[in-house]
C-alpha positions in Angstrom: -90.1 57.3 -7.2 -87.8 58.1 -10.0 -86.7 55.4 -12.4 -83.4 55.2 -14.3 -83.9 54.3 -17.9 -81.1 53.4 -20.2 -80.9 53.1 -23.9 -81.3 49.6 -25.3 -78.0 47.7 -24.8 -76.7 50.2 -22.4 -76.6 47.7 -19.5 -74.2 45.5 -21.4 -72.0 48.4 -22.4 -71.9 49.9 -19.0 -69.0 47.4 -18.0 -66.9 48.1 -21.0 -64.4 50.7 -21.6 -66.8 52.7 -24.0 -69.8 52.8 -21.7 -72.2 55.7 -22.5 -73.7 57.8 -19.6 -77.4 57.0 -18.9 -80.0 59.9 -19.4 -82.2 60.8 -16.5 -86.0 61.5 -17.2 -88.3 63.8 -15.3 -91.4 62.3 -13.5 -93.8 63.3 -16.2 -91.9 61.6 -18.7 -91.9 58.5 -16.7 -93.1 55.4 -18.2 -95.6 55.1 -15.2 -97.3 58.3 -16.3 -100.6 57.3 -18.0 -101.4 60.7 -19.3 -100.8 60.8 -23.1 -98.8 63.6 -24.4 -100.7 66.9 -25.3 -101.2 68.1 -28.8 -98.2 70.1 -30.0 -95.9 68.6 -27.5 -92.8 67.1 -29.0 -92.8 63.3 -28.5 -90.0 61.9 -26.4 -86.9 60.8 -28.3 -83.6 59.0 -27.4 -80.6 61.3 -27.5 -77.3 59.6 -28.3 -74.8 59.9 -25.4 -71.4 61.1 -26.4 -68.7 58.4 -25.7 -65.9 59.3 -23.2 -62.4 59.7 -24.8 -60.2 56.6 -24.6 -57.1 56.7 -22.3 -53.8 56.5 -24.1 -51.6 53.6 -22.8 -48.4 53.9 -24.9 -46.3 54.5 -21.9 -47.5 51.2 -20.4 -46.7 49.2 -23.5 -43.2 50.8 -23.7 -42.6 49.9 -20.1 -43.8 46.3 -20.7 -41.4 46.0 -23.7 -38.4 47.2 -21.7 -39.4 44.9 -18.9 -39.5 41.9 -21.1 -36.1 42.8 -22.5 -34.6 43.3 -19.1 -36.2 40.0 -17.9 -34.8 38.2 -21.0 -31.3 39.5 -20.4 -31.5 38.5 -16.8 -32.6 35.1 -17.7 -29.9 34.8 -20.3 -27.4 35.7 -17.8 -28.4 32.7 -15.8 -27.9 30.2 -18.5 -25.0 31.4 -20.6 -21.2 31.2 -20.1 -19.3 34.4 -19.7 -17.8 35.9 -22.9 -14.1 35.3 -23.4 -14.2 31.9 -21.8 -12.3 29.1 -23.5 -11.9 25.5 -22.7 -8.7 23.8 -24.0 -8.4 26.8 -26.3 -11.9 26.4 -27.7 -14.1 29.6 -27.3 -17.4 28.8 -25.5 -18.5 32.3 -24.4 -22.2 33.3 -24.9 -23.1 29.6 -25.0 -25.2 27.4 -22.9 -23.3 24.4 -21.4 -25.0 22.1 -23.8 -24.0 24.2 -26.8 -20.5 24.6 -25.3 -20.1 20.8 -25.0 -21.2 20.4 -28.7 -18.8 23.1 -29.8 -15.9 21.6 -27.9 -16.5 18.0 -29.3 -17.0 19.3 -32.9 -13.8 21.4 -32.7 -11.8 18.4 -31.6 -13.3 16.1 -34.2 -12.7 18.6 -37.1 -9.0 19.6 -36.1 -6.8 18.4 -38.9 -3.3 16.9 -38.6 -1.1 17.0 -41.8 1.6 14.3 -41.7 4.7 15.8 -43.3 7.9 14.2 -44.8 7.4 10.5 -45.2 3.7 11.1 -44.3 3.4 12.6 -47.8 1.0 15.3 -46.5 -1.6 12.8 -45.5 -4.5 14.5 -43.5 -6.1 13.0 -40.5 -8.8 14.5 -38.3 -9.2 14.5 -34.6 -12.1 12.1 -35.2 -9.8 9.8 -37.1 -7.4 9.9 -34.2 -10.0 9.4 -31.5 -9.4 12.9 -30.0 -11.6 13.4 -26.9 -12.1 15.0 -23.6 -15.1 15.1 -21.3 -16.7 18.0 -23.0 -20.0 17.9 -21.0 -18.2 18.0 -17.7 -15.9 20.7 -18.8 -18.7 22.8 -20.2 -20.7 22.4 -17.0 -17.6 23.4 -14.9 -16.9 26.4 -17.1 -20.5 27.6 -16.6 -20.4 27.0 -12.9 -17.3 28.9 -12.5 -17.9 31.7 -15.2 -21.6 32.4 -15.6 -22.6 35.3 -17.8 -24.0 37.4 -14.9 -20.6 37.4 -13.1 -19.0 40.3 -14.9 -15.7 39.8 -12.9 -15.3 36.4 -14.8 -15.6 37.9 -18.3 -12.5 37.4 -20.5 -10.9 35.2 -17.9 -8.0 32.9 -18.2 -8.2 29.8 -20.4 -9.8 26.8 -18.8 -7.1 23.9 -19.2 -8.1 20.4 -20.2 -6.4 17.2 -21.1 -7.0 16.0 -24.6 -6.5 12.3 -25.2 -6.0 10.4 -28.4 -7.3 6.9 -28.5 -4.0 5.0 -28.7 -5.5 2.0 -30.6 -7.5 4.1 -33.0 -4.8 6.7 -33.6 -2.1 4.0 -34.2 -4.4 2.2 -36.7 -5.1 5.5 -38.5 -1.4 6.5 -38.6 -0.3 3.0 -39.7 -2.9 3.2 -42.5 -1.7 6.6 -43.6 2.1 5.9 -43.4 2.7 2.1 -43.4 6.4 2.5 -44.1 7.0 4.3 -40.7 5.9 1.2 -38.7 7.7 -1.9 -37.7 6.5 -3.5 -34.6 8.8 -3.8 -31.6 9.2 -7.2 -29.9 8.4 -7.3 -26.2 10.8 -9.1 -23.8 9.4 -12.4 -22.5 9.8 -14.9 -19.8 10.1 -18.7 -20.4 10.9 -21.8 -18.3 14.1 -23.5 -19.1 13.8 -27.2 -18.3 17.5 -27.8 -18.6 18.3 -25.2 -16.0 15.1 -25.7 -14.0 14.4 -21.9 -13.8 12.8 -19.1 -15.7 14.9 -17.1 -18.2 14.4 -13.8 -20.1 13.9 -13.6 -23.9 15.3 -10.2 -25.0 13.2 -7.4 -26.5 13.8 -5.7 -29.8 12.9 -2.1 -30.6 10.8 -1.2 -33.6 9.6 2.0 -35.4 6.4 4.1 -35.4 4.8 7.4 -34.9 4.7 8.4 -31.3 1.1 8.8 -30.2 2.0 10.4 -26.9 4.0 13.0 -28.7 1.3 13.5 -31.2 -1.2 14.1 -28.4 1.0 16.8 -26.9 1.3 18.5 -30.3 -2.4 18.2 -30.9 -3.2 19.7 -27.4 -0.8 22.6 -27.9 -2.3 23.5 -31.2 -6.0 23.5 -30.0 -4.9 25.5 -26.9 -3.4 28.0 -29.3 -6.8 28.4 -31.1 -5.7 26.4 -34.2 -7.9 24.1 -36.2 -4.9 22.4 -38.0 -1.4 21.4 -37.4 1.6 19.7 -39.1 3.4 16.7 -37.6 6.3 14.6 -38.9 5.1 11.4 -40.5 8.5 9.8 -40.6 9.6 6.8 -38.4 10.7 7.2 -34.9 12.0 4.6 -32.5 9.2 2.6 -30.9 10.3 0.9 -27.6 8.8 -2.4 -26.7 5.9 -2.3 -24.1 7.8 -4.9 -22.1 11.5 -4.1 -21.5 14.2 -6.5 -20.6 14.2 -5.0 -17.1 10.4 -5.7 -16.8 10.9 -9.3 -17.9 13.9 -9.8 -15.5 11.8 -8.6 -12.6 9.1 -11.2 -13.4 11.6 -14.0 -13.9 13.3 -13.2 -10.6 9.9 -13.3 -8.8 9.1 -16.7 -10.4 12.5 -18.1 -9.6 12.2 -17.0 -6.1 8.9 -18.8 -5.9 10.4 -22.0 -7.2 12.9 -22.0 -4.4 10.1 -22.2 -1.7 7.1 -23.6 -3.6 5.2 -26.3 -1.9 2.6 -27.4 0.7 3.7 -26.7 4.3 2.6 -27.9 7.6 3.7 -25.2 10.0 7.2 -24.2 8.8 8.0 -27.7 7.3 7.7 -27.9 3.5 6.0 -31.3 3.7 5.3 -31.6 0.0 7.8 -29.8 -2.2 6.9 -29.0 -5.7 9.6 -29.6 -8.4 10.3 -26.7 -10.7 9.3 -28.5 -13.8 5.9 -29.4 -12.2 5.4 -25.8 -11.0 6.2 -24.6 -14.5 3.1 -26.6 -15.8 0.9 -24.6 -13.4 2.3 -21.1 -14.2 1.9 -18.9 -17.3 3.3 -15.5 -17.9 0.8 -13.2 -19.6 1.6 -10.0 -21.5 -1.4 -7.8 -21.0 -1.0 -4.4 -22.7 2.7 -4.3 -21.9 2.3 -5.5 -18.3 3.5 -9.0 -17.4 1.5 -10.9 -14.9 1.4 -14.4 -13.5 -1.5 -16.8 -14.0 -1.9 -20.2 -12.3 -3.9 -23.2 -13.5 -6.0 -24.5 -10.7 -7.0 -27.5 -12.6 -3.3 -28.4 -13.1 -2.5 -27.9 -9.4 -5.5 -30.2 -8.5 -3.5 -33.3 -9.6 -0.9 -32.6 -6.9 -3.6 -31.7 -4.4 -5.1 -35.1 -4.8 -1.9 -36.7 -3.6 -1.7 -34.6 -0.4 -3.4 -37.1 2.0 -1.0 -39.8 1.0 2.1 -37.6 1.5 1.0 -35.7 4.6 -1.1 -37.9 6.7 0.7 -40.1 9.2 0.1 -42.0 12.5 1.6 -40.7 15.7 5.0 -42.0 16.6 5.7 -42.4 20.3 8.6 -40.9 22.0 11.1 -43.4 23.5 13.6 -42.6 26.2 16.4 -44.8 27.6 16.5 -44.4 31.5 18.5 -45.7 34.4 17.1 -47.4 37.5 16.3 -43.9 39.0 14.3 -43.0 35.9 16.8 -40.5 34.6 16.7 -40.1 30.9 20.1 -41.2 29.5 19.1 -40.8 25.8 16.1 -40.1 23.6 16.0 -43.2 21.6 13.1 -42.1 19.5 11.7 -38.6 19.1 8.0 -38.3 19.4 6.1 -37.5 16.2 2.6 -36.0 16.2 0.1 -37.8 14.0 -1.7 -35.6 11.4 -4.3 -35.7 8.7 -5.2 -33.2 6.0 -8.5 -31.6 6.3 -10.9 -30.7 3.4 -8.9 -30.3 0.2 -11.8 -29.2 -2.0 -10.7 -25.5 -2.2 -7.0 -25.8 -2.0 -6.1 -25.8 -5.8 -8.1 -22.6 -6.4 -6.7 -20.9 -3.3 -3.1 -21.8 -4.2 -3.7 -20.5 -7.8 -4.6 -17.2 -6.4 -1.5 -17.1 -4.1 0.8 -18.1 -6.9 -0.6 -15.3 -9.2 0.3 -12.9 -6.3 3.8 -14.3 -6.1 3.4 -16.5 -3.0 4.5 -20.1 -3.4 4.0 -21.2 0.2 0.7 -22.9 0.9 0.0 -23.5 4.5 -2.0 -26.7 5.0 -4.6 -27.1 7.7 -4.2 -30.5 9.3 -5.8 -32.3 12.3 -3.2 -33.6 14.9 -3.0 -36.6 17.2 -0.6 -36.4 20.1 2.0 -39.0 20.7 2.9 -40.9 24.0 6.2 -41.1 25.7 7.6 -44.5 26.6 10.6 -45.0 29.0 12.9 -48.0 28.5 15.0 -49.1 31.5 18.1 -50.7 30.2 21.1 -52.4 31.9 23.8 -55.0 31.3 24.9 -58.0 33.5 28.2 -59.9 33.0 28.4 -63.3 34.7 32.2 -63.9 35.0 31.6 -67.5 36.1 29.5 -68.4 33.0 31.4 -66.1 30.7 28.1 -64.6 29.5 26.6 -61.2 29.1 22.9 -60.4 29.5 21.2 -57.2 28.1 18.0 -56.2 30.0 15.2 -53.9 28.9 12.5 -53.1 31.5 14.0 -56.0 33.6 13.5 -58.5 30.7 16.5 -60.1 28.9 16.5 -59.1 25.3 19.9 -60.4 24.3 22.4 -62.8 25.8 25.8 -63.9 24.4 28.9 -65.7 25.3 31.9 -63.4 26.1 35.6 -63.7 26.8 36.7 -61.8 30.0 40.1 -61.3 31.7 42.6 -64.1 32.2 44.0 -64.7 35.6 46.4 -61.8 36.4 44.3 -59.5 34.2 40.9 -60.3 35.6 37.8 -58.2 34.7 36.9 -56.3 37.8 33.6 -57.3 39.5 31.2 -54.5 40.7 28.6 -52.0 39.6 29.7 -49.6 36.9 28.2 -47.2 34.4 29.2 -46.7 30.7 31.1 -43.4 30.5 32.5 -43.2 26.9 32.5 -44.8 23.4 35.3 -45.1 21.0 34.8 -46.4 17.4 38.4 -47.7 17.0 41.8 -47.5 18.6 45.0 -49.4 19.3 45.3 -51.1 22.7 48.4 -51.7 24.7 50.6 -50.4 22.0 53.0 -48.3 24.1 56.6 -48.8 25.2 56.9 -51.5 27.8 53.3 -52.8 27.3 52.8 -56.6 27.5 50.9 -56.6 24.3 49.8 -54.4 21.3 46.6 -54.9 19.4 45.9 -52.4 16.6 42.6 -51.2 15.4 40.3 -52.6 18.1 36.6 -51.6 17.1 33.5 -50.5 18.8 34.7 -50.0 22.5 32.0 -49.2 25.1 34.0 -48.0 28.2 32.4 -48.8 31.7 35.5 -49.0 34.0 39.0 -47.6 33.9 40.7 -49.3 30.9 37.9 -51.8 30.8 35.1 -52.1 28.2 33.2 -54.1 25.7 34.9 -54.3 22.3 35.0 -56.3 19.1 37.6 -59.1 18.7 39.0 -60.2 15.4 42.0 -62.2 16.7 40.2 -65.2 18.2 36.8 -66.9 18.2 37.0 -68.7 21.5 34.1 -66.9 23.2 32.8 -68.4 26.5 36.4 -68.7 27.7 38.6 -66.2 29.5 40.9 -64.7 26.8 41.4 -61.0 27.5 43.6 -58.6 29.4 40.5 -57.4 31.3 38.1 -56.3 28.7 35.0 -58.0 27.6 35.6 -59.6 24.1 32.7 -59.9 21.7 32.4 -60.8 18.1 32.7 -57.5 16.1 29.0 -57.3 15.1 27.8 -57.8 18.6 30.3 -55.3 20.0 28.7 -52.8 17.5 25.3 -53.7 18.8 26.3 -52.9 22.5 28.1 -49.7 21.3 24.8 -48.5 19.8 22.5 -49.9 22.4 24.3 -48.5 25.5 24.0 -44.8 26.2 26.5 -43.0 28.6 25.2 -43.6 32.1 24.0 -47.2 31.4 24.4 -49.4 34.4 26.7 -52.4 34.1 26.9 -55.1 36.8 29.9 -57.6 36.8 29.7 -60.5 39.2 30.6 -64.2 39.7 
């Protein structure tokens, strides 16, 4: 068997790029041959093996370099904004969204405004004026719409954006730079007039200043045009009040309308009206950044809420009807009234305060009700001609009885059953041509028969004796009582 013998270290090198070929020995030269070499034979020697030439890989490295460049360009196209893109006039092409946002914010902060004229060329920066926009959102939106890889979006139209100046910060900076241009306007106001019992308007007054809104527009235009500075007049311009007379009038009208209806209601009944002067202690008109609004004080309202049970609660009142013997209602003597009681009042003041702030002065109370009963009173009158006495009955019981004067012989009061048919407060009697008598201004006549009735008598005091021309004479106060007590339809019985 033939052995393969390598030079020392050849086994390790065989796996490398510079591995040397292994020499092959004949059988007689094998290490297993025990015969020593003969005299004169050249001893076995190791011959160096020529290394194989290395392969040139320059093309591979060039290819790798171009691949890395191409890969980098492709990656960049995925994270950069297309060239030629501007946001609010600020260039952001070839930038990442983060770098674009920083560039936008920096550009705004460093843009300079020179106040000319009365401004004495004072210079303010966008940072001084609180210039801002949502740079991060705009940069992200620009990248989303115009990535570098989309060649069709290169050099596109400007991306518009609204630049805002912080009104409070800008006003303070402008006032500090040009104090002579500022005189504060006076807002219109609303106040309660105790003498008139209503709200009145206190007039506004204009002032002067530098118009921040107009400056914002000029600043925006300059940035959009690619400028980093602009000039703006620093002289005074008219500054209108935040609250105009019209604004205050609208609020006063709302308040005065509430005063006309303000109160606590049970159903449609304003059971507890609230006087304007009291309501005015509940209400306050607040000027909040030029907007008038109404506030109501729940604690002040609570003082009135505490009185509600005493003003609202009541026992039921029964209905009372006057009827005849058949039960027919002749007159409602007393209308029935439902009893009521206010429920829980613990949250009323706070709820009413919220209503008033919203312009609603009608608070609907929740009450428990108790029904009333209906009572019928059967009334009638009897006149006893023999005793010259009248009897007033209610539910068949005598409630009044008086002496009367009925007709003399020849003008007797007719006997029979009659019904009251009319009432006359005052009139002349018998005063016509040919009449046997004339009595003027006879009061409180309750008619129950033709030309016959109860009436007051001021010309005699002889009651209990026949004295009349047929009517039933009574003292004036008693005649008024009968007049009020007897509805039309009341039954009158006249007998001996």
